[in-house]
C-alpha positions in Angstrom: -6.1 -23.9 -44.1 -8.5 -23.6 -41.1 -5.9 -24.9 -38.6 -3.4 -22.3 -39.9 -6.0 -19.5 -39.4 -7.0 -20.8 -35.9 -3.3 -21.1 -34.9 -2.5 -17.6 -36.1 -5.6 -16.2 -34.4 -4.7 -18.0 -31.1 -1.1 -16.8 -31.1 -2.2 -13.3 -32.1 -4.6 -13.1 -29.2 -2.0 -14.5 -26.9 0.4 -11.7 -27.9 -2.2 -8.9 -27.2 -3.1 -10.5 -23.9 0.5 -10.9 -22.9 1.2 -7.3 -23.7 -1.9 -6.3 -21.6 -0.9 -8.5 -18.6 2.7 -7.3 -18.5 1.5 -3.7 -18.8 -0.9 -4.2 -15.9 1.8 -5.6 -13.8 4.5 -3.0 -14.5 2.8 0.3 -15.0 3.5 3.2 -12.6 0.5 5.1 -11.2 2.2 8.5 -11.3 3.2 8.0 -15.0 -0.2 6.8 -15.9 -1.8 9.8 -14.2 0.4 12.1 -16.4 -0.5 10.2 -19.6 -4.2 10.5 -18.8 -3.9 14.2 -17.8 -2.0 15.1 -21.0 -4.7 13.5 -23.1 -7.6 15.1 -21.1 -9.0 11.8 -19.9 -8.5 11.6 -16.2 -11.5 9.4 -15.7 -9.6 6.6 -17.5 -7.0 6.8 -14.8 -9.6 6.1 -12.1 -11.1 3.2 -14.1 -7.8 1.5 -14.6 -6.9 1.8 -10.9 -10.3 0.4 -9.9 -10.3 -2.6 -12.2 -6.6 -3.4 -12.8 -6.6 -6.5 -10.7 -9.7 -8.0 -12.3 -8.3 -7.0 -15.7 -5.0 -8.7 -15.0 -6.7 -12.0 -14.0 -8.9 -11.8 -17.1 -5.9 -11.3 -19.4 -3.9 -14.1 -17.9 -6.8 -16.6 -18.0 -7.8 -15.8 -21.6 -4.1 -15.6 -22.6 -3.6 -19.2 -21.4 -6.7 -20.4 -23.2 -5.7 -18.6 -26.5 -2.2 -20.0 -26.3 -3.5 -23.5 -25.8 -5.9 -23.1 -28.7 -3.2 -21.8 -31.0 -0.8 -24.6 -30.0 -3.5 -27.3 -30.5 -4.3 -25.9 -34.0 -0.6 -25.7 -34.9 0.0 -29.4 -33.9 -3.1 -30.5 -35.8 -1.9 -28.7 -38.9 1.6 -30.2 -38.5 0.4 -33.7 -38.0 -2.2 -33.5 -40.8 0.6 -32.8 -43.3 2.5 -35.9 -42.3 5.9 -34.3 -41.8 9.1 -36.2 -41.3 10.5 -36.5 -37.8 13.2 -34.0 -38.7 10.7 -31.5 -40.1 8.4 -31.9 -37.1 11.3 -31.4 -34.7 12.6 -28.3 -36.5 9.1 -26.8 -36.7 8.6 -27.3 -33.0 11.9 -25.7 -32.1 11.1 -22.7 -34.3 7.7 -22.5 -32.7 9.2 -22.5 -29.2 11.7 -19.8 -30.2 8.8 -17.7 -31.7 6.7 -18.2 -28.6 9.6 -17.1 -26.4 10.2 -14.0 -28.4 6.6 -12.9 -29.1 4.9 -13.9 -25.9 7.6 -13.2 -23.3 10.6 -11.1 -24.5 8.6 -8.6 -26.7 5.8 -8.0 -24.2 8.2 -7.7 -21.3 10.3 -5.1 -23.2 7.3 -3.1 -24.3 5.8 -3.0 -20.8 9.0 -1.5 -19.3 9.0 1.2 -21.9 5.4 2.1 -22.7 3.0 0.2 -20.4 1.1 3.4 -19.4 0.6 4.4 -23.1 -0.5 0.8 -24.0 -3.0 0.8 -21.1 -4.4 4.2 -22.0 -5.1 3.4 -25.6 -6.2 -0.3 -25.3 -8.1 0.0 -22.0 -11.5 0.1 -23.7 -10.7 -3.4 -25.2 -9.1 -4.8 -22.0 -12.1 -3.6 -20.0 -14.5 -5.7 -22.1 -12.6 -8.9 -21.1 -13.6 -8.5 -17.4 -17.3 -9.5 -17.7 -16.4 -12.3 -20.1 -14.2 -14.0 -17.5 -16.5 -13.4 -14.5 -17.5 -17.1 -14.4 -13.9 -18.3 -14.8 -12.7 -15.9 -12.0 -15.6 -17.0 -9.7 -14.6 -20.7 -10.2 -10.9 -19.8 -9.7 -11.7 -17.9 -6.5 -13.7 -20.8 -5.1 -10.8 -23.2 -5.8 -8.3 -20.8 -4.2 -10.4 -20.6 -1.1 -10.8 -24.3 -0.9 -7.0 -24.9 -1.2 -6.4 -22.3 1.5 -8.9 -24.1 3.9 -7.2 -27.4 3.2 -3.9 -25.9 4.1 -5.4 -24.3 7.2 -5.2 -20.7 5.9 -8.7 -19.5 5.7 -8.1 -15.9 4.4 -6.4 -15.6 1.0 -6.6 -11.8 1.1 -4.7 -11.8 4.4 -2.0 -13.8 2.8 -1.8 -11.1 0.1 -1.5 -8.4 2.7 1.2 -10.2 4.6 3.1 -10.9 1.4 2.9 -7.2 0.5 4.1 -6.2 3.9 7.1 -8.5 3.6 7.9 -7.1 0.1 7.8 -3.6 1.4 10.1 -4.4 4.2 12.5 -6.1 1.7 12.5 -3.0 -0.5 13.1 -0.7 2.5 16.0 -2.9 3.7 17.5 -3.0 0.2 17.2 0.8 -0.1 19.0 1.3 3.2 21.8 -1.1 2.2 22.2 0.7 -1.2 22.2 4.1 0.5 19.1 5.1 -1.4 17.0 5.5 1.7 18.0 7.0 5.0 17.8 4.8 8.1 15.5 7.4 9.7 13.1 7.2 6.7 13.1 3.4 6.8 12.2 3.4 10.4 9.3 5.7 9.8 8.0 3.4 7.1 8.2 0.4 9.5 6.3 2.4 12.1 3.6 3.3 9.6 3.2 -0.4 8.7 2.9 -1.4 12.4 0.6 1.6 12.9 -2.2 -0.1 11.0 -2.1 -3.3 13.2 -1.4 -2.1 16.7 -4.1 -1.2 19.1 -4.2 1.9 21.3 -3.2 0.0 24.4 0.4 0.0 23.0 0.7 3.8 23.2 -1.7 4.9 25.9 -0.8 6.5 29.2 -1.9 3.9 31.7 -4.6 4.6 34.3 -2.1 4.7 37.1 -0.1 7.5 35.5 -3.0 9.7 34.4 -2.9 13.2 35.9 -6.4 14.3 36.7 -8.3 17.0 38.6 -11.1 16.4 41.1 -14.4 17.8 40.0 -14.8 19.5 43.4 -11.7 21.7 42.9 -12.1 25.4 42.3 -11.2 27.1 39.1 -8.1 28.6 40.7 -7.0 25.2 42.1 -7.6 23.7 38.6 -5.4 26.5 37.1 -2.6 25.6 39.5 -2.8 21.9 38.7 -2.8 22.6 35.0 0.3 24.8 35.3 2.1 22.1 37.3 1.2 19.4 34.9 2.1 21.4 31.8 -0.9 20.1 29.9 -3.4 22.0 27.8 -6.1 19.4 28.4 -6.7 17.2 31.5 -9.4 14.8 32.7 -11.8 15.9 35.5 -12.9 12.9 37.6 -15.6 12.3 40.2 -15.4 9.9 43.1 -13.2 7.3 41.3 -10.8 7.4 38.4 -13.4 5.5 36.3 -15.9 8.4 36.8 -14.6 10.8 34.2 -16.8 13.9 34.3 -15.2 15.6 31.3 -12.1 17.1 29.8 -10.9 20.5 31.0 -9.3 22.7 28.4 -6.8 25.3 29.5 -8.3 27.8 27.1 -11.8 27.3 28.6 -10.5 27.5 32.1 -8.7 30.8 31.5 -11.8 32.3 29.9 -14.1 31.4 32.8 -11.6 32.4 35.5 -11.8 35.9 34.1 -15.4 36.2 33.2 -17.3 33.7 35.5 -15.0 32.7 38.4 -18.0 31.4 40.4 -18.6 28.5 38.0 -17.7 24.9 38.9 -15.5 22.6 36.9 -18.5 20.4 35.9 -20.0 23.5 34.2 -17.0 24.2 31.9 -15.6 20.7 31.0 -16.2 19.2 27.6 -17.7 15.8 27.0 -15.1 13.0 27.1 -14.5 10.8 24.1 -14.3 7.1 24.8 -12.8 4.3 22.7 -12.2 0.6 23.6 -8.6 -0.5 24.1 -9.0 -2.9 21.1 -9.3 0.1 18.7 -6.4 0.3 16.3 -4.2 3.4 16.3 -5.0 4.0 12.7 -8.8 4.0 13.3 -8.4 6.3 16.4 -6.4 8.8 14.3 -9.0 8.9 11.6 -11.7 9.4 14.2 -9.8 12.2 16.0 -9.2 13.9 12.7 -12.8 13.7 11.8 -14.2 14.8 15.2 -11.3 17.3 15.7 -10.3 15.8 19.0 -7.0 15.8 20.8 -7.6 13.4 23.6 -9.4 10.1 24.0 -10.2 8.0 27.1 -9.4 4.3 26.7 -11.8 1.8 28.2 -11.1 -1.8 29.1 -13.5 -4.7 28.4 -15.4 -4.0 31.7 -16.0 -0.4 31.0 -13.4 0.9 33.3 -10.8 3.5 32.4 -7.6 1.8 31.1 -5.7 4.9 30.1 -5.8 7.8 27.7 -4.2 8.7 24.3 -3.5 12.1 22.9 -2.9 13.2 19.4 0.8 13.7 20.3 1.0 10.1 21.4 -0.1 9.0 17.9 2.3 11.3 16.1 5.2 10.1 18.2 4.3 6.5 17.2 5.1 7.6 13.6 7.9 10.1 13.8 9.4 9.3 17.2 9.6 11.4 20.4 8.3 14.9 20.2 9.7 17.0 23.1 8.4 20.3 24.2 9.2 22.9 26.8 7.1 21.1 29.4 8.7 17.7 29.0 11.0 16.7 31.8 14.4 15.2 31.0 14.0 11.4 31.1 17.5 10.3 30.4 17.3 8.0 33.3 14.9 5.7 31.4 17.9 3.6 30.6 21.1 4.1 32.7 24.3 2.4 31.6 26.0 1.1 34.7 28.9 -0.5 32.8 29.3 -2.3 29.5 27.4 -5.4 30.8 24.8 -3.8 33.0 21.8 -1.5 32.4 19.4 0.0 34.9 16.0 0.6 33.2 12.6 2.0 33.9 10.1 -0.9 34.2 7.6 1.1 32.0 9.8 0.7 28.9 8.0 -1.2 26.2 9.3 -4.6 25.2 9.4 -3.7 21.5 11.7 -0.7 22.3 14.1 -2.9 24.2 14.1 -5.5 21.4 14.7 -2.8 18.7 17.4 -0.8 20.5 19.3 -3.5 22.3 18.8 -6.5 19.9 17.2 -8.8 22.4 14.3 -11.2 22.1 11.9 -10.4 24.9 8.5 -11.9 24.0 5.8 -9.4 22.9 2.5 -10.7 24.2 -1.1 -9.5 24.2 -1.2 -9.6 28.0 1.7 -7.2 28.6 3.6 -4.5 26.8 6.3 -3.3 29.2 9.3 -4.8 31.0 7.4 -4.6 34.3 4.5 -6.6 32.8 7.0 -9.2 31.5 8.5 -9.6 35.0 5.1 -10.1 36.4 4.3 -12.7 33.8 7.6 -14.6 34.2 7.3 -14.8 38.0 3.6 -15.1 38.3 3.4 -12.7 41.3 4.5 -9.3 42.4 8.3 -9.5 43.0 10.2 -8.0 45.9 13.1 -5.7 45.8 16.3 -7.7 45.1 14.5 -10.6 43.5 16.1 -11.8 40.3 15.8 -14.4 37.5 17.6 -15.4 34.4 16.1 -14.9 30.9 18.5 -16.2 28.3 21.9 -14.7 29.0 20.4 -11.8 30.9 20.1 -11.6 34.7 17.1 -9.4 35.5 16.9 -8.0 39.1 14.2 -5.9 40.6 15.9 -2.8 42.1 12.8 -0.6 42.9 9.2 -1.7 43.5 6.1 -1.0 45.5 3.6 -3.4 46.9 1.7 -3.1 43.6 4.1 -2.5 40.8 7.7 -2.8 39.6 9.5 0.5 39.1 13.0 -0.2 38.1 15.1 -3.2 36.9 18.7 -4.1 36.4 19.7 -6.1 33.4 23.1 -7.8 33.5 24.2 -9.5 30.3 27.1 -11.9 29.3 27.9 -9.7 26.3 28.4 -6.0 25.9 25.2 -4.0 25.6 25.1 -1.9 22.3 25.5 1.8 22.7 22.5 4.0 21.9 21.9 7.7 22.0 21.3 8.4 25.7 19.6 11.7 25.0 16.7 9.9 23.4 13.8 8.7 25.6 13.7 5.0 24.8 10.2 4.5 26.3 8.6 6.6 23.6 9.9 5.3 20.3 13.4 6.7 20.0 14.5 7.2 16.5 18.0 5.9 17.0 19.1 2.3 16.9 22.3 0.3 17.0 23.0 -3.1 15.6 24.6 -5.8 17.8 26.7 -8.5 16.3 25.9 -10.9 19.2 22.2 -11.7 19.7 21.0 -12.5 23.2 19.3 -15.9 22.9 16.8 -16.9 25.6 17.3 -20.0 27.7 15.1 -21.5 30.3 13.9 -19.0 32.9 15.1 -19.5 36.5 14.2 -17.3 39.5 16.5 -16.3 42.3 14.9 -15.0 45.4 16.4 -12.1 47.3 18.9 -12.8 50.0 17.5 -12.9 53.5 18.6 -9.9 55.6 
């Protein structure tokens, strides 16, 4: 009699724990919030979201133990009654069918219909299981960490993050294929995912392209430079570009030109805000929102100015290019010479070229742009007319100075895909075109310019 009671108790606990585990896996937050709000218990919504992962682990662990206990008790009861082989076989088959129906099919169906209701009403019981399984979860966590270290992967949480990112990308791709999600929305989701990992160096205006005003300039001279630049904020520098005195706001300048025209720029500029170039874009956005800033000066590892980032730069990283009345037309960022030849600005980011032209230029921590890629491949500053092969692409330097590459010509063996020429590729254009033939890299070879 006791084995029957223990077996029933074990399988009954397994059923409840299976219902709990399936519900914790399949509930929708929005639906759970509605259930809790209608029953005037919104605190329970917060409790479930805070402890759902620990509760799921507890339910799964105890469910396995309860199932094992019920199965052992059932087998003990069967063997103690000395059944015939036919009876034992038929009983085991019936048990397997019952387990499949009660512990898999039934909980799975209930969780897809009423997981939120189940969690709301049974959460007080489920919550009690968490402290009971703390030792078990501690041991399981230690074993998990040890297995990851043996496999050379030291951070289990990072694996979970990477897996989640892959799953999100799969869902977005499937949504676009099924027509449930617009391509534009999918691209914005991808940008938001990359947004959390990229540092500010990827979007900053580099030091060599910063428009600044000398601190010795008069207020009238500063007004003229602000109007020519078309910016509402501009750095004011001292003897060198690394000596940023402050940030001049157009609003402050206009106010002082009228009321106190005798003041110097150093009297009216605002304190500059500095961040290291290793800061992530996400962290910078949070800081700028909190401090109500619109411009940040980016510092390199030696304390020198590496560039600057504006709030508009960050927003463009999410939604694509934002053009205003002061932006000049930059349709010459990429010029299509013919179907096989492109003329590009060397400042274009590698990831933009890869996305829009379906190529595989390497994205490295040491360089972000096509010009940086050329420097890295050749190991020196190239001369005008110098060229080299990368994969099926012949890259030729068409414009350069003694210090930087300005423009490149890319000649391919296959037709370049067409993109919207009205978009500025260098600043995260929203359009993209697939190419049926991918340009695969082969060994790099350099061709010097012809002697005159």
